[in-house]
Phi, psi and omega in degrees: 000142179245135178255131177252143175293131180260150180306324180289352178259359185305320185277326184221076185278158173283159175294145011266009177296148185232158173235181177212182178201168179198167180189197180256158177223135181207167174266132178276184183298334179271004180079018179257150178286139173230151178224161168224164176248124184242336181223147169249135182254119184295164176298321178302309181292321179301312183285335172292317177300318179292310185294324180279355179083014181292318178296322177300316179295317179296323181293346175282347176281160178284080180267167175256081184123181181238120177296140183101352182275358183066022175242160177291128182239131181270131171257101181301155182311318184290349179261351188298321179296314179294322178296320178297320178299320178297319179292321175299317178297322180298327181299334181297336180272008183264003185245130167075008180221158174253129182242139178224135182226143171288141180251323182152196182242136180279180185295343177265007178081013180271140177290133178249134182225159172236132168259112191296128170276102188298323180296317179294321177297319176301317178297321178297317177296321178297317177301318181292317179294321176298319178302312182291320177298314181297317178299316181298318182298325183260005177080023179262164166271176175233163173224148176225145172234116178222000000 
């Protein structure tokens, strides 16, 4: 039996489906790191990023950590422009095709898959590009957890 991610599960999916989040990172006046959370990445968008190889492409940049590890990964200020270009390129795969990716096996041994909702994925990519543009404009780094 195969389980598919349903639209009503995009924000809070069951395992093994995953979500992500992101925000800005900066040094405060005392020289300490501060962060905020600005975006939530749905399970649909998270698995589209994984399945389309977008995280793999981003991981080729000099990041502080590895995206996909489910840990917070810092995108230094100098990588934000290149990361944005990768996200723009990813948007090209959101038109005219149906994409389906294996996610893993649930605790009952059923295969879990996502059939990508391209419109929702486009919104997710837009949120991420806006996050990176905003960080760049104010001189911050960004962080993502996927």
